Every structure is written in structure tokens, then in C-alpha cells.
N, C-alpha and C positions, 0 to 999 in steps of 0.2 A: 501545444498544450499537452499532447500525449507524452512528450519527452519530460515535461515538468511532472506529469502524473507518475511516470515511471520513477523519476528521482524521489518523489514524495513516498512512493511505496517502498523504495529501497531504504530510505532513511528510517521509515517506520519499522521495517523488518530488521534493520541493524539494531535499533533500540530493543525490540522484542527478543532478538536472538543473541545479543551481545557479541555479534560477529560483524566484521567489515568485509568479509570475503563472500559476498552474495552476488549472484547474477540472476537476472530476470530470465525465466524459461517459458513463461506463459502470461498473456494478458487476455482476459475474456469478459463476457457479460458487460460490455461497454454500452451504457445507456446514456445517450446524450439527451438532456432534459431542457436546457436553455442555452442560447448562444452566449459566449463571453465577448464583451466588447472592449475595445481599447480604453484604458483609463479605469476599468473596474478592478477591484481588489479580488484576488483569487486566494482561497484558503483550502487546504487539504486536511482531511480527517480520516484516521483509521477507525473503521466501524467494527469490524470483526476480524478475528484471526484464528488460525489453527496451526500449531507447530508440530511437525512430524519428526522423523529421525534426522533428516538433513534438509528438509524443506519447510517453507512457511507459506501459507496461503492467506492473503489479506484482502479485505474488501475496503475500498477507499471511496470516500464521498468528497466531491469537489464542490465548494460553495462560491458564490459570487456576491460581493458586497459593493453596492453603489456608494462611492465615497462622499457624495453630496447628501443623499437621503438616508444613508445607512440601511437601506432595504437589502435584505439577504435573500438569495434564491439558490436552489440547488442547480448546479450546472450539469454534472454527470457523476455516475458511479461506475466502478469497474472492479474486477477481481484480478489479482496478480499472484503469481507463484514465483517465489525466489528459492534458489538452492544455494546452500553453503558449499563452497568448493575449496579444494586444496590448491597448492601452488601448481600442480600439474593438471588443473581444471577438472578433477574428478570430484564427485560428491563426497563431502566430509560430514560426519555426524556433528550435530550441534551439541553443546554442553548438555549432559544428561539431566541436569536440574530444570531445564526448560523444555525438554522434549515432551510431547503429548499434552501440552497446555493449550488452552483455547480461551477465547473471550467468553464472558458470561452470555453475551447476546447471540453467539453462534450456535449454541445448543449442540455442539459436536462433542 
């Protein structure tokens, strides 16, 4: 499940940063709220973000949907930090037009 969560965070960061050269450098604040059972639908949502010079911090919410009843519950939340890198694996600045942007909900 954490591997899926990391992939979801990466995809969300690629969309925000307009870059595919991102690596995960940190995951934290992992709050498990409900177990995920086999057969349930898992959905990932980007809640907040903050974009710096070469990094993106995102807050991801994972929801579970029961396919029979359509009842939705929160499974877990976490924070991930991704860094944009060059071919030699060094931090590379993100495009200037997206640096220092943040989600309205983040208050940053």
C-alpha cells in the first residue's frame, strides 16, 4: 500500500511540477485510519502542496470505497517530499513559473 501511495504522490508531483525527474526523499506523518481490505477500491487525492526551488511537499489522502455499498472511508494520510533531479542525480531547480506556489488549503 505504501508503494502505491508513493507512486500516487509521484504522479501528483509530476503534474504540479511539470517534471518527470522526481525522486522521493521523505515520507512522514503517516496516519493509518482504517484497514484496506481485499476487494475494496482505493483512491488517492492530493490535498495540499508547496513548491520550493527544487522540491515539492505534498499531503496525500487515501480513501477506500466499498464496491457493493459505495460507502467511502478515509484509509490514511501522509506527507511526501519529492526533489527534482538532473541526470547526475543532483537537485535541479523547477521551472520558475511554478516555484513558490502552494495550494490554497496549505496556508503556506
